[in-house]
C-alpha positions as CSV (number, residue, x, y, z in Angstrom):
1,M,45.7,53.0,-56.2
2,K,47.9,51.4,-53.5
3,K,47.5,47.7,-52.9
4,S,46.7,48.4,-49.2
5,H,43.8,50.6,-50.4
6,M,42.6,47.9,-52.8
7,S,42.7,45.3,-50.0
8,I,40.5,47.6,-47.9
9,I,38.0,47.9,-50.7
10,F,37.9,44.2,-51.5
11,N,37.6,43.1,-47.9
12,A,34.8,45.6,-47.3
13,A,33.0,44.5,-50.4
14,T,33.3,40.8,-49.3
15,I,31.7,41.6,-46.0
16,I,28.8,43.6,-47.6
17,F,28.1,40.9,-50.2
18,V,28.1,38.1,-47.7
19,V,25.7,40.0,-45.4
20,I,23.4,40.6,-48.3
21,G,23.4,36.9,-49.2
22,L,22.8,35.9,-45.7
23,V,19.9,38.2,-45.2
24,M,18.4,37.1,-48.5
25,M,18.7,33.4,-47.7
26,F,17.8,33.5,-44.0
27,N,14.6,35.4,-44.9
28,G,13.8,33.5,-48.1
29,I,14.1,36.6,-50.2
30,Q,14.2,35.6,-53.9
31,F,14.5,37.9,-57.0
32,I,14.1,34.8,-59.2
33,E,11.9,31.9,-58.2
34,A,14.2,29.0,-57.2
35,P,13.5,25.3,-57.7
36,K,12.4,23.3,-54.6
37,G,15.6,22.3,-52.8
38,L,17.3,25.7,-53.4
39,D,14.7,27.6,-51.4
40,V,16.3,26.9,-48.0
41,S,15.8,29.6,-45.3
42,G,16.4,30.2,-41.6
43,V,19.1,28.4,-39.7
44,E,18.8,25.4,-42.0
45,M,21.1,27.3,-44.4
46,L,24.1,26.6,-42.0
47,K,24.1,23.0,-43.1
48,F,25.7,24.0,-46.4
49,Y,29.5,24.3,-46.8
50,T,28.8,27.2,-49.2
51,V,27.1,29.3,-46.5
52,D,29.7,28.3,-43.8
53,T,32.7,29.3,-45.9
54,N,31.1,32.6,-46.9
55,I,30.5,33.4,-43.3
56,L,34.1,32.4,-42.5
57,V,35.6,34.6,-45.3
58,A,33.5,37.5,-44.2
59,I,34.8,37.2,-40.6
60,S,38.4,36.9,-41.7
61,S,37.9,39.9,-44.1
62,F,36.5,41.9,-41.2
63,F,39.6,41.4,-39.1
64,V,41.9,42.0,-42.0
65,L,40.0,45.2,-42.8
66,M,40.4,46.5,-39.3
67,Y,44.1,45.7,-39.3
68,R,44.6,47.4,-42.7
69,I,42.8,50.5,-41.6
70,D,44.8,50.6,-38.4
71,H,48.1,50.4,-40.4
72,L,47.0,52.4,-43.4
73,T,50.1,54.6,-43.3
74,D,52.6,51.7,-43.3
75,R,52.5,50.2,-46.8
76,R,55.1,47.6,-45.9
77,K,53.1,46.3,-43.0
78,R,52.2,42.6,-43.4
79,L,49.5,40.7,-41.6
80,P,50.4,38.8,-38.4
81,V,50.8,35.1,-39.1
82,P,47.6,34.0,-37.2
83,L,45.5,36.4,-39.1
84,M,47.2,35.5,-42.4
85,I,46.5,31.8,-41.8
86,F,42.9,32.6,-40.8
87,K,42.4,34.5,-44.1
88,Q,44.2,31.8,-46.1
89,L,42.0,28.9,-44.9
90,S,38.8,30.9,-45.4
91,V,39.8,31.8,-49.0
92,V,40.7,28.2,-49.6
93,G,37.2,27.2,-48.4
94,I,35.5,29.8,-50.6
95,T,37.6,28.7,-53.6
96,I,36.4,25.1,-53.0
97,T,32.8,26.4,-53.1
98,F,33.5,28.2,-56.3
99,I,35.1,25.3,-58.1
100,V,32.8,22.6,-56.9
101,T,29.8,24.7,-57.9
102,L,31.2,25.5,-61.3
103,V,32.4,22.0,-62.3
104,Y,30.0,19.7,-60.4
105,L,26.9,21.2,-58.8
106,A,26.0,23.6,-61.7
107,P,26.5,21.3,-64.7
108,F,25.5,18.0,-63.1
109,G,23.2,18.9,-60.3
110,P,19.4,18.5,-60.5
111,Y,18.6,22.2,-60.7
112,G,20.3,23.4,-63.8
113,F,23.4,25.5,-64.3
114,M,22.0,29.0,-64.0
115,N,19.9,28.0,-61.0
116,M,23.1,27.8,-58.9
117,Y,23.8,31.4,-59.6
118,I,20.5,33.1,-58.7
119,N,19.3,35.0,-55.6
120,A,21.6,34.6,-52.6
121,N,23.7,32.0,-54.4
122,L,24.8,34.7,-56.9
123,F,26.8,36.1,-54.1
124,F,27.8,32.9,-52.4
125,H,28.8,30.9,-55.5
126,L,30.2,33.6,-57.7
127,I,30.7,37.2,-56.5
128,V,32.2,36.6,-53.1
129,P,34.5,33.8,-54.3
130,I,35.8,35.9,-57.2
131,I,36.6,39.0,-55.2
132,S,38.0,37.0,-52.3
133,I,40.4,35.1,-54.6
134,V,41.5,38.3,-56.5
135,N,42.0,40.1,-53.2
136,Y,44.1,37.3,-51.7
137,V,46.3,36.8,-54.8
138,F,47.0,40.4,-55.8
139,F,46.4,42.8,-53.0
140,E,47.1,41.3,-49.6
141,R,50.7,41.2,-48.4
142,Y,51.7,38.2,-46.4
143,D,54.9,36.6,-45.2
144,N,53.7,33.5,-47.0
145,N,55.4,30.1,-47.6
146,L,54.3,26.6,-48.5
147,S,54.5,25.4,-44.9
148,Y,51.1,27.0,-44.3
149,T,49.5,24.7,-46.9
150,W,47.9,22.3,-44.5
151,W,46.0,25.1,-42.7
152,G,43.9,25.3,-45.9
153,L,42.5,21.9,-45.3
154,L,40.8,22.8,-42.0
155,T,37.4,23.8,-43.4
156,M,37.3,20.6,-45.4
157,L,38.3,18.6,-42.3
158,F,35.6,19.9,-40.1
159,Y,32.9,19.9,-42.7
160,S,33.7,16.4,-43.9
161,L,33.4,15.1,-40.3
162,Y,30.0,16.8,-40.0
163,Y,28.8,15.6,-43.4
164,V,29.9,11.9,-43.0
165,I,28.8,11.6,-39.4
166,N,25.4,13.1,-40.3
167,I,25.0,10.4,-42.9
168,L,26.2,7.5,-40.7
169,I,23.9,8.3,-37.8
170,H,20.9,8.1,-40.1
171,L,21.9,4.8,-41.8
172,N,18.9,3.0,-40.4
173,K,16.4,5.6,-41.8
174,P,14.9,4.9,-45.2
175,N,15.8,8.4,-46.4
176,V,19.4,8.2,-45.4
177,L,20.7,9.5,-48.7
178,S,18.6,12.7,-48.3
179,Y,21.2,13.7,-45.9
180,D,23.7,13.6,-48.7
181,F,22.4,16.9,-49.9
182,Y,25.4,17.5,-52.2
183,G,24.9,14.2,-53.8
184,F,28.5,13.2,-53.3
185,T,27.8,9.5,-52.7
186,G,25.9,9.2,-55.9
187,G,23.3,7.0,-54.1
188,N,26.0,4.6,-52.9
189,L,27.5,5.1,-49.4
190,H,30.7,3.2,-50.5
191,N,31.6,6.2,-52.6
192,M,32.2,8.3,-49.5
193,A,35.9,7.3,-49.1
194,F,36.7,8.2,-52.7
195,V,34.9,11.6,-52.5
196,I,36.7,12.4,-49.2
197,I,40.1,11.7,-50.7
198,L,39.2,13.7,-53.8
199,M,38.0,16.7,-51.8
200,Y,41.1,16.7,-49.6
201,G,43.2,16.5,-52.6
202,L,41.4,19.5,-54.1
203,A,41.7,21.5,-50.9
204,A,45.5,20.8,-50.8
205,F,45.9,21.8,-54.5
206,I,43.9,25.0,-54.0
207,S,45.9,25.9,-50.8
208,I,49.3,25.4,-52.5
209,S,48.2,27.3,-55.6
210,L,46.8,30.3,-53.7
211,I,50.0,30.6,-51.6
212,Q,52.2,30.4,-54.7
213,L,50.1,33.0,-56.6
214,N,50.1,35.3,-53.6
215,I,53.9,35.1,-53.3
216,K,54.3,35.8,-57.0
217,F,51.8,38.7,-57.5
218,S,51.3,40.5,-54.2
219,K,54.7,42.0,-53.9
């Protein structure tokens, strides 16, 4: 099967799985009972980087899908640079979600490893990230180069501003650390600077790696 056809399939699947996850989380639909703290529903779900990056990758996948269908007969057709950058930064964001869940939230979080991969989070933390990464690396043709690396930091930039500001404006409240819902400060606000540097470094590493992998395997 041609790579352009595979790109269409993977982008369509991304959209479908994100929509399923959003409907489940928004309406509180659970196939497996989740611990308290993982049972968020309604618009409150938008406070999570996981949900935001899944929405973003679904939007970028929609535009790429429409472009691929429109240019289906031209196998050499590459995405316009703005659309390519949009897809790249969304895939960087979803990859951050995948890695942080796998190496931090699942093994060290309060809810247990498998609880991070049930109900809507099965789509958000595992299925959507995997198909998005595979699609980006192997099936989407870009005029890619490392100069686009910094675009991949945008999701982390905007979310870190929201996350840190949300904590700082609640400093005078006794439950201030409850706004650190990812537990990145470890109960100590002084850890924020270290975590921010770490997360920006992770975002840059992922962005560079994805671009290099795409250049190598998508031809």
